[in-house]
MDAnalysis code that builds the backbone (N, CA, C; Angstrom):
import MDAnalysis as mda
import numpy as np

u = mda.Universe.empty(342, n_residues=114, atom_resindex=np.repeat(np.arange(114), 3), trajectory=True)
u.add_TopologyAttr("name", ["N", "CA", "C"] * 114)
u.add_TopologyAttr("resid", np.arange(1, 115))
u.add_TopologyAttr("resname", ["MET", "ALA", "ILE", "LYS", "ARG", "LEU", "CYS", "PHE", "SER", "CYS", "ASP", "LEU", "LYS", "ASP", "ASN", "PRO", "ALA", "LEU", "ILE", "GLU", "GLU", "TYR", "LYS", "THR", "PHE", "HIS", "ALA", "PRO", "GLY", "ASN", "VAL", "TRP", "PRO", "GLU", "ILE", "THR", "LYS", "SER", "ILE", "LYS", "ASP", "ALA", "GLY", "ILE", "VAL", "ASP", "MET", "GLN", "ILE", "TYR", "LEU", "VAL", "GLY", "ASN", "ARG", "LEU", "PHE", "MET", "ILE", "MET", "GLU", "VAL", "ASN", "GLU", "ILE", "PHE", "ASP", "PRO", "GLU", "HIS", "LYS", "ALA", "LYS", "THR", "ASP", "ALA", "GLN", "ASN", "PRO", "LYS", "VAL", "GLN", "GLU", "TRP", "GLU", "LYS", "LEU", "MET", "TRP", "LYS", "PHE", "GLN", "GLN", "GLU", "LEU", "PRO", "TRP", "ALA", "LYS", "SER", "GLY", "GLU", "LYS", "TRP", "MET", "PRO", "MET", "ASP", "GLN", "ILE", "PHE", "GLN", "LEU", "ASP"])
u.atoms.positions = np.array([
    [31.118, -10.199, 25.621],
    [30.309, -10.739, 24.549],
    [30.169, -9.669, 23.463],
    [30.666, -9.959, 22.280],
    [30.608, -9.004, 21.176],
    [29.223, -9.019, 20.536],
    [28.701, -7.837, 20.328],
    [27.402, -7.681, 19.682],
    [27.623, -7.077, 18.298],
    [26.926, -7.623, 17.329],
    [27.004, -7.149, 15.956],
    [25.613, -6.718, 15.513],
    [25.519, -5.620, 14.781],
    [24.240, -5.117, 14.280],
    [24.090, -5.493, 12.812],
    [22.932, -6.048, 12.468],
    [22.587, -6.394, 11.095],
    [21.284, -5.687, 10.745],
    [21.175, -5.176, 9.525],
    [19.973, -4.468, 9.098],
    [19.435, -5.083, 7.814],
    [18.114, -5.157, 7.745],
    [17.439, -5.786, 6.618],
    [16.230, -4.949, 6.211],
    [15.785, -5.148, 4.971],
    [14.592, -4.471, 4.498],
    [13.703, -5.457, 3.767],
    [12.416, -5.176, 3.785],
    [11.402, -6.001, 3.123],
    [10.220, -5.082, 2.844],
    [9.423, -5.405, 1.856],
    [8.222, -4.625, 1.567],
    [6.976, -5.385, 1.983],
    [5.981, -4.624, 2.402],
    [4.650, -5.169, 2.584],
    [3.847, -4.876, 1.322],
    [2.806, -5.642, 1.109],
    [1.889, -5.331, 0.014],
    [1.289, -3.968, 0.321],
    [1.159, -3.146, -0.696],
    [0.703, -1.766, -0.510],
    [-0.818, -1.749, -0.362],
    [-1.275, -2.259, 0.780],
    [-2.694, -2.383, 1.070],
    [-2.884, -1.980, 2.532],
    [-3.524, -0.842, 2.791],
    [-3.637, -0.344, 4.170],
    [-4.233, -1.356, 5.156],
    [-5.223, -2.130, 4.743],
    [-5.827, -3.110, 5.655],
    [-4.828, -4.213, 6.007],
    [-4.079, -4.696, 5.007],
    [-3.072, -5.724, 5.267],
    [-1.945, -5.186, 6.136],
    [-1.556, -3.944, 5.907],
    [-0.488, -3.332, 6.709],
    [-0.926, -3.240, 8.172],
    [-2.151, -2.831, 8.413],
    [-2.659, -2.748, 9.786],
    [-2.696, -4.127, 10.436],
    [-3.100, -5.148, 9.665],
    [-3.134, -6.506, 10.205],
    [-1.718, -6.992, 10.542],
    [-0.760, -6.681, 9.668],
    [0.639, -7.045, 9.913],
    [1.134, -6.380, 11.201],
    [0.803, -5.104, 11.365],
    [1.209, -4.388, 12.572],
    [0.594, -5.034, 13.816],
    [-0.643, -5.491, 13.717],
    [-1.296, -6.157, 14.841],
    [-0.564, -7.439, 15.223],
    [-0.151, -8.229, 14.215],
    [0.605, -9.454, 14.498],
    [1.910, -9.155, 15.224],
    [2.478, -7.960, 15.003],
    [3.770, -7.603, 15.588],
    [3.655, -6.686, 16.800],
    [2.443, -6.399, 17.235],
    [2.250, -5.563, 18.428],
    [2.759, -6.319, 19.660],
    [3.119, -5.588, 20.716],
    [3.632, -6.249, 21.930],
    [2.703, -7.368, 22.403],
    [3.300, -8.542, 22.617],
    [2.566, -9.699, 23.106],
    [1.862, -10.518, 22.042],
    [1.876, -10.073, 20.783],
    [1.143, -10.783, 19.740],
    [1.986, -11.732, 18.895],
    [3.293, -11.551, 18.881],
    [4.138, -12.489, 18.128],
    [4.099, -13.820, 18.858],
    [3.909, -14.886, 18.121],
    [3.809, -16.214, 18.730],
    [5.046, -16.498, 19.575],
    [4.875, -17.098, 20.751],
    [6.027, -17.358, 21.628],
    [7.061, -18.286, 20.990],
    [6.635, -19.201, 20.124],
    [7.588, -20.084, 19.443],
    [8.504, -19.290, 18.509],
    [7.995, -18.181, 17.991],
    [8.786, -17.344, 17.085],
    [9.830, -16.568, 17.881],
    [9.401, -15.936, 18.975],
    [10.380, -15.192, 19.778],
    [11.421, -16.134, 20.384],
    [11.010, -17.348, 20.748],
    [11.978, -18.330, 21.269],
    [13.003, -18.682, 20.203],
    [12.562, -18.936, 18.969],
    [13.504, -19.299, 17.905],
    [14.463, -18.146, 17.604],
    [13.980, -16.934, 17.720],
    [14.828, -15.755, 17.502],
    [15.906, -15.682, 18.583],
    [15.480, -15.761, 19.825],
    [16.431, -15.657, 20.941],
    [17.401, -16.836, 20.980],
    [16.899, -18.039, 20.713],
    [17.762, -19.228, 20.720],
    [18.866, -19.152, 19.668],
    [18.645, -18.363, 18.620],
    [19.617, -18.248, 17.527],
    [20.752, -17.277, 17.855],
    [20.668, -16.593, 18.985],
    [21.706, -15.620, 19.320],
    [21.335, -14.196, 18.930],
    [20.071, -13.971, 18.638],
    [19.588, -12.618, 18.354],
    [19.174, -12.024, 19.700],
    [19.896, -10.984, 20.117],
    [19.664, -10.421, 21.444],
    [18.699, -9.240, 21.417],
    [18.513, -8.646, 20.247],
    [17.532, -7.572, 20.093],
    [17.095, -7.536, 18.638],
    [15.827, -7.242, 18.427],
    [15.291, -7.105, 17.072],
    [14.225, -6.020, 17.118],
    [14.317, -5.102, 16.172],
    [13.326, -4.038, 16.037],
    [12.935, -3.954, 14.573],
    [11.653, -3.702, 14.329],
    [11.169, -3.520, 12.965],
    [10.478, -2.162, 12.890],
    [10.844, -1.388, 11.874],
    [10.258, -0.069, 11.636],
    [9.527, -0.107, 10.302],
    [8.539, 0.769, 10.164],
    [7.708, 0.815, 8.965],
    [7.570, 2.246, 8.474],
    [7.736, 2.427, 7.158],
    [7.411, 3.698, 6.512],
    [6.706, 3.334, 5.207],
    [5.504, 3.853, 5.018],
    [4.722, 3.455, 3.846],
    [4.493, 1.958, 3.919],
    [5.002, 1.246, 2.923],
    [4.915, -0.219, 2.968],
    [6.303, -0.869, 3.058],
    [7.326, -0.073, 3.369],
    [8.692, -0.598, 3.489],
    [9.024, -0.849, 4.948],
    [9.530, -2.053, 5.208],
    [9.969, -2.446, 6.539],
    [11.482, -2.340, 6.644],
    [11.959, -1.994, 7.819],
    [13.383, -1.925, 8.123],
    [13.580, -2.657, 9.442],
    [14.428, -3.690, 9.432],
    [14.660, -4.490, 10.636],
    [16.113, -4.324, 11.092],
    [16.266, -4.081, 12.385],
    [17.585, -4.023, 13.020],
    [17.689, -5.225, 13.949],
    [18.732, -6.020, 13.744],
    [18.998, -7.160, 14.615],
    [20.344, -6.953, 15.280],
    [20.385, -7.189, 16.559],
    [21.664, -7.225, 17.262],
    [21.881, -8.666, 17.665],
    [23.025, -9.207, 17.252],
    [23.303, -10.633, 17.439],
    [24.591, -10.814, 18.228],
    [24.654, -11.934, 18.948],
    [25.886, -12.242, 19.661],
    [26.724, -13.223, 18.841],
    [27.815, -13.690, 19.449],
    [28.783, -14.505, 18.705],
    [28.253, -15.881, 18.307],
    [27.161, -16.353, 18.917],
    [26.636, -17.670, 18.516],
    [25.755, -17.587, 17.273],
    [25.366, -16.384, 16.859],
    [24.474, -16.246, 15.709],
    [25.172, -16.686, 14.422],
    [24.513, -17.581, 13.701],
    [24.983, -18.062, 12.406],
    [23.771, -18.080, 11.482],
    [23.732, -17.198, 10.485],
    [22.538, -17.113, 9.638],
    [22.210, -18.408, 8.907],
    [23.215, -19.164, 8.511],
    [22.958, -20.438, 7.828],
    [22.329, -21.443, 8.787],
    [22.835, -21.500, 10.013],
    [22.257, -22.398, 11.012],
    [20.829, -21.974, 11.348],
    [20.600, -20.671, 11.467],
    [19.244, -20.169, 11.753],
    [18.292, -20.573, 10.634],
    [18.717, -20.444, 9.383],
    [17.868, -20.822, 8.248],
    [17.531, -22.313, 8.280],
    [18.525, -23.152, 8.579],
    [18.292, -24.600, 8.659],
    [17.333, -24.934, 9.795],
    [17.573, -24.338, 10.952],
    [16.718, -24.578, 12.114],
    [15.286, -24.137, 11.827],
    [15.130, -22.967, 11.222],
    [13.800, -22.459, 10.887],
    [13.092, -23.374, 9.892],
    [13.829, -23.893, 8.923],
    [13.247, -24.778, 7.909],
    [12.704, -26.063, 8.527],
    [13.267, -26.465, 9.667],
    [12.851, -27.698, 10.337],
    [11.830, -27.453, 11.451],
    [11.474, -26.210, 11.681],
    [10.555, -25.862, 12.767],
    [9.171, -25.588, 12.170],
    [8.205, -26.499, 12.390],
    [6.876, -26.332, 11.784],
    [6.175, -25.027, 12.175],
    [6.366, -24.583, 13.415],
    [5.700, -23.343, 13.849],
    [6.313, -22.131, 13.154],
    [7.634, -22.120, 12.985],
    [8.290, -21.022, 12.259],
    [7.823, -21.034, 10.805],
    [7.715, -22.209, 10.212],
    [7.255, -22.298, 8.827],
    [5.806, -21.818, 8.693],
    [4.978, -22.138, 9.678],
    [3.589, -21.657, 9.676],
    [3.551, -20.132, 9.749],
    [4.391, -19.546, 10.623],
    [4.471, -18.083, 10.764],
    [4.947, -17.459, 9.458],
    [6.008, -18.014, 8.872],
    [6.559, -17.460, 7.632],
    [5.525, -17.503, 6.501],
    [4.795, -18.600, 6.418],
    [3.748, -18.706, 5.396],
    [2.669, -17.645, 5.626],
    [2.269, -17.459, 6.882],
    [1.284, -16.439, 7.219],
    [1.798, -15.039, 6.864],
    [3.080, -14.752, 7.160],
    [3.634, -13.424, 6.892],
    [3.693, -13.118, 5.394],
    [3.816, -14.146, 4.544],
    [3.820, -13.915, 3.091],
    [2.493, -13.343, 2.619],
    [1.438, -13.499, 3.424],
    [0.147, -12.880, 3.080],
    [0.305, -11.362, 3.011],
    [1.224, -10.829, 3.812],
    [1.416, -9.389, 3.941],
    [2.647, -8.880, 3.196],
    [3.678, -9.717, 3.107],
    [4.975, -9.279, 2.577],
    [5.078, -9.528, 1.080],
    [5.983, -8.774, 0.475],
    [6.333, -9.008, -0.926],
    [7.824, -8.751, -1.082],
    [8.388, -9.346, -2.109],
    [9.819, -9.189, -2.352],
    [10.143, -7.758, -2.764],
    [11.309, -7.301, -2.380],
    [11.803, -6.035, -2.903],
    [12.005, -6.198, -4.410],
    [11.937, -5.114, -5.166],
    [12.022, -5.229, -6.632],
    [13.281, -5.937, -7.134],
    [14.365, -5.878, -6.402],
    [15.626, -6.472, -6.849],
    [15.906, -7.820, -6.188],
    [14.960, -8.333, -5.392],
    [15.150, -9.612, -4.707],
    [14.938, -10.781, -5.665],
    [15.573, -11.892, -5.324],
    [15.323, -13.131, -6.046],
    [13.962, -13.666, -5.616],
    [13.366, -14.505, -6.422],
    [12.065, -15.073, -6.109],
    [12.106, -15.788, -4.752],
    [11.156, -15.455, -3.880],
    [11.077, -16.082, -2.571],
    [11.957, -15.447, -1.511],
    [12.753, -14.469, -1.872],
    [13.670, -13.804, -0.932],
    [12.941, -12.604, -0.323],
    [12.762, -12.606, 1.003],
    [12.036, -11.512, 1.617],
    [12.953, -10.465, 2.222],
    [13.515, -10.781, 3.361],
    [14.335, -9.810, 4.076],
    [15.704, -9.725, 3.416],
    [15.998, -8.569, 2.840],
    [17.265, -8.356, 2.142],
    [18.240, -7.633, 3.064],
    [19.479, -8.140, 3.171],
    [20.467, -7.446, 4.005],
    [20.808, -6.084, 3.418],
    [21.034, -5.140, 4.296],
    [21.380, -3.780, 3.893],
    [22.855, -3.537, 4.200],
    [23.488, -2.739, 3.372],
    [24.888, -2.359, 3.570],
    [24.954, -1.014, 4.260],
    [25.780, -0.930, 5.290],
    [26.004, 0.347, 5.966],
    [26.850, 1.219, 5.058],
    [26.401, 2.450, 4.834],
    [27.160, 3.360, 3.971],
    [27.618, 4.616, 4.704],
    [27.237, 4.764, 5.976],
    [27.624, 5.941, 6.737],
    [27.719, 5.579, 8.213],
    [28.702, 6.151, 8.871],
    [28.861, 6.026, 10.322],
    [29.279, 7.379, 10.869],
    [28.514, 7.931, 11.778],
    [28.865, 9.200, 12.396],
    [30.070, 8.997, 13.286],
    [31.098, 9.797, 13.065],
    [32.325, 9.712, 13.880],
    [32.247, 10.661, 15.053],
])
């Protein structure tokens, strides 16, 4: 089974109280089970989110069944995922170069240690 790594970035609103609340939502056991199920069902085998200041960095490892377009369609039809996404917008903001409504921006790998 081939695994592929994808990396994304997003900003949080630069508000310490909101950042702490966001971290609480993402603490072990706090992410809604419907959200983790939708992630795993999409072929995402591992996901990690890191924070520095108000910038988030997400690493996803996906298997061969992962299709970002299918995941987006499935998420759009899942009321619980939509509820979570709406809640997360309370904390998140677009990167300065993102299109309106675009949160997690894909990152390009520019270095690989040989």
